C-alpha positions in Angstrom: 22.1 22.8 5.5 19.4 23.0 8.2 15.9 23.7 7.0 13.0 25.4 8.8 9.7 23.6 9.6 7.9 24.6 6.5 10.3 23.3 3.8 9.1 19.7 3.6 5.4 20.8 3.6 6.1 23.3 0.8 7.7 20.5 -1.2 4.8 18.1 -0.7 2.4 20.8 -1.6 4.3 21.1 -4.9 3.3 17.6 -5.7 -0.3 17.6 -4.4 -3.0 17.6 -7.0 -1.0 16.0 -9.7 -1.6 12.4 -10.9 1.9 11.0 -10.9 3.0 7.7 -12.4 4.8 5.1 -10.2 8.2 6.3 -11.6 7.3 9.9 -11.0 6.2 9.1 -7.4 9.6 7.5 -7.0 11.3 10.8 -8.0 9.0 12.7 -5.6 9.8 10.4 -2.7 13.6 10.8 -3.4 13.3 14.6 -3.4 11.5 14.6 -0.1 13.9 12.1 1.5 17.0 14.0 0.2 16.1 17.6 0.6 18.1 19.9 0.5 21.0 18.3 -1.5 18.6 17.0 -4.2 17.7 20.6 -5.1 21.2 21.2 -6.4 21.6 18.1 -8.4 21.6 17.9 -12.2 18.9 15.9 -13.9 21.4 13.2 -14.7 22.5 12.9 -11.1 18.9 13.0 -9.8 17.9 10.3 -12.3 20.9 8.1 -11.2 20.2 8.5 -7.5 16.5 8.0 -7.8 16.9 4.9 -9.9 15.1 6.3 -13.0 16.0 7.5 -16.5 17.0 11.1 -17.2 14.0 11.6 -19.6 11.8 10.5 -16.7 13.1 13.4 -14.6 12.2 15.8 -17.4 8.7 14.3 -17.8 8.3 14.6 -14.0 9.0 18.3 -14.1 6.6 18.8 -17.0 3.9 16.8 -15.2 4.2 19.3 -12.3 3.6 22.2 -14.7 7.2 23.3 -15.3 8.8 24.0 -18.7 11.5 21.5 -17.8 13.8 20.3 -15.1 15.8 23.6 -14.8 12.6 25.4 -13.9 11.7 22.8 -11.3 15.2 22.9 -9.8 15.0 26.6 -9.4 11.7 26.2 -7.4 13.3 23.4 -5.3 16.3 25.7 -4.6 13.9 28.5 -3.5 12.2 26.1 -1.1 15.6 25.1 0.4 16.9 28.6 0.7 13.7 29.8 2.3 13.7 26.9 4.7 17.4 27.6 5.6 16.5 31.3 6.3 13.6 30.2 8.6 15.9 27.8 10.5 18.5 30.5 10.9 16.0 33.0 12.2 14.2 30.6 14.6 17.2 29.1 16.3 17.8 25.4 16.4 15.9 23.0 18.7 17.5 19.9 20.0 17.0 16.6 18.2 14.2 15.4 20.4 12.4 18.7 20.2 12.8 18.7 16.4 11.2 15.2 16.2 8.2 16.3 18.3 7.8 19.4 16.2 7.8 17.4 13.0 5.1 15.1 14.4 3.1 18.2 15.4 3.3 19.4 11.8 2.1 15.9 10.6 -0.9 16.3 12.9 -1.6 19.8 11.6 -1.5 18.5 8.0 -3.9 15.7 8.9 -6.2 18.3 10.6 -6.3 20.2 7.4 -7.0 17.1 5.4 -10.0 16.1 7.6 -11.6 19.5 7.0 -13.5 17.6 4.4 -14.3 14.3 6.2 -16.3 12.7 3.4 -13.7 10.2 2.3 -13.1 8.9 5.8 -16.8 8.9 6.6 -17.6 6.9 3.4 -14.7 4.5 4.0 -16.0 3.9 7.6 -19.4 3.1 6.2 -17.9 0.6 3.7 -15.7 -1.1 6.2 -18.6 -1.4 8.7 -20.5 -3.3 6.0 -17.8 -5.8 5.2 -18.3 -9.0 7.2 -15.7 -10.2 7.7 -13.3 -7.2 7.6 -9.6 -8.0 7.0 -6.9 -5.7 8.4 -3.3 -6.1 7.4 0.0 -4.7 8.6 3.4 -6.3 8.2 6.7 -5.7 9.8 6.8 -2.1 11.3 3.1 -1.7 10.4 2.2 -4.7 12.5 1.4 -2.6 15.7 -0.8 -0.2 13.7 -2.9 -3.1 12.3 -3.2 -4.7 15.7 -4.3 -1.5 17.3 -7.0 -1.0 14.6 -8.2 -4.6 14.7 -8.3 -4.7 18.5 -10.6 -1.6 18.6 -12.6 -2.6 15.6 -13.4 -6.0 17.2 -15.3 -4.0 19.9 -17.8 -2.6 17.3 -17.6 -5.1 14.4 -18.7 -8.7 14.4 -15.9 -10.3 12.5 -12.4 -8.7 12.2 -9.5 -10.7 10.9 -6.0 -9.3 11.5 -3.1 -10.3 9.3 0.4 -9.6 10.5 2.3 -12.3 8.6 2.9 -12.2 4.9 3.3 -14.8 2.2 1.0 -17.8 2.0 -0.6 -17.2 5.4 -1.8 -13.7 4.3 -3.1 -15.2 1.1 -4.9 -17.9 2.9 -6.6 -15.4 5.2 -7.7 -13.3 2.3 -9.1 -16.3 0.4 -11.1 -17.4 3.5 -12.4 -13.8 4.1 -13.5 -13.4 0.5 -15.2 -16.8 0.6 -17.0 -15.8 3.8 -18.4 -12.7 2.2 -15.7 -10.1 3.0 -15.6 -7.2 0.6 -12.8 -5.0 2.0 -9.2 -5.2 3.1 -7.7 -2.3 5.1 -4.0 -2.2 5.1 -1.3 -0.2 6.9 2.0 0.2 5.0 4.7 2.4 6.4 8.2 2.9 5.1 10.0 0.7 4.3 7.1 -0.8 2.4 7.0 -4.6 2.7 6.8 -6.3 -0.7 4.5 -8.9 0.8 2.0 -6.1 1.7 1.9 -5.0 -1.9 1.3 -8.6 -3.0 -1.6 -8.9 -0.5 -3.2 -5.8 -1.8 -3.0 -7.0 -5.3 -4.3 -10.5 -4.4 -7.3 -8.9 -2.6 -8.2 -7.0 -5.8 -7.8 -10.1 -7.9 -10.3 -11.7 -5.6 -12.8 -8.9 -6.2 -12.3 -7.3 -2.8 -11.8 -3.5 -2.5 -8.7 -2.2 -0.8 -8.0 0.8 1.5 -4.5 1.8 2.5 -3.2 4.1 5.3 0.3 5.1 4.4 2.7 8.0 4.8 2.4 9.9 1.4 -0.2 10.1 -1.3 2.3 9.1 -4.0 3.4 5.8 -2.5 4.9 3.6 -5.3 1.9 1.2 -5.1 -0.8 3.8 -4.9 -2.5 2.4 -8.0 -3.0 -0.9 -6.3 -5.6 0.5 -3.9 -9.1 1.9 -4.2 -8.9 4.3 -1.3 -5.6 5.8 -0.1 -5.4 7.8 3.1 -2.0 9.5 3.8 -0.7 10.6 7.2 2.8 11.9 7.6 5.4 9.8 9.5 8.0 11.3 11.8 11.5 10.5 10.5 13.8 12.6 12.7 14.8 9.8 15.0 16.5 6.4 14.4 13.1 4.8 14.1 10.0 6.4 12.6 7.1 7.6 14.7 3.5 7.3 13.8 1.3 9.9 15.7 -0.6 11.0 12.6 -1.3 7.5 11.2 -2.7 6.4 14.7 -5.0 9.4 14.8 -6.2 8.7 11.3 -6.8 5.1 12.2 -8.9 6.3 15.2 -10.9 8.6 12.9 -11.7 5.7 10.6 -12.8 3.6 13.6 -15.0 6.5 14.6 -16.5 6.6 11.1 -17.2 2.8 11.4 -18.9 3.3 14.7 -21.0 6.1 13.4 -22.0 4.1 10.4 -23.7 1.4 12.5 -24.8 3.1 15.7 -27.1 0.5 17.0 -24.7 -2.3 16.5 -21.9 -0.3 18.0 -23.9 0.5 21.1 -25.0 -3.0 21.6 -21.5 -4.5 21.2 -19.9 -1.9 23.4 -22.4 -2.5 26.2 -22.0 -6.2 25.9 -18.3 -5.9 26.2 -18.4 -3.6 29.2 -20.7 -6.1 30.9 -18.3 -8.9 30.1 -15.3 -6.9 31.3 -17.0 -6.1 34.6 -18.1 -9.6 35.2 -14.7 -11.1 34.7 -12.6 -8.3 36.1 -10.6 -7.4 32.9 -9.5 -4.1 34.3 -8.5 -2.5 37.6 -11.0 0.0 38.9 -9.5 3.4 39.7 
């Protein structure tokens, strides 16, 4: 069954505002990933396929404000049927158009989230004050971390980028904490690397605070971070796309720059002078 553009957003809106346990987040993630077929499954089938117990499915429904799973399933079916009607009425775009449209919706959702910028502004202020600042991204999140760290180095005196997990990540965190670093900013996109979760937990054990940019607010390790910033990921192609996370990362960089304007200006001017002196870039 093909669904219209609004079905996934309506499903995510159903979960927003509820404090879900890790098990409940797992169920929510399964429903998002397997809509529409999940809307027609029994609680037993849903529990088996999501890897949880049947009572957990019932508790999940109650946590969302429903009397039980049958009431939740009815709402899920309405979301699916409404989405199918939208798709039938709108006509079907090709696969590449659908992927771009999905990314546009992710950006629209981020636009709405940033209507209240206080969380991002406050995080930028905190990250600007952490010297050194550690940035982590493993596997598919590696390029996101490198992008952020590359830009952050233009405006921050000590940025340490971690793109290898295990003992190397642990060593970097230990050194950063010993040098006075107070924050770790991590990127964790699906599929979530186990080593990234270990690094987040180690940072907190060391007394550092942790911020995470990921795809959904109910990621299974959400309780392991102090600040979680979600940005939707495009999943219509063979490999995911990350337009919204990149824009969110740029917004955090802007907040860091605004938090220390004099330092930002001095560092940017020094870099431009260096770039001109050594010919880093081709002039247009």
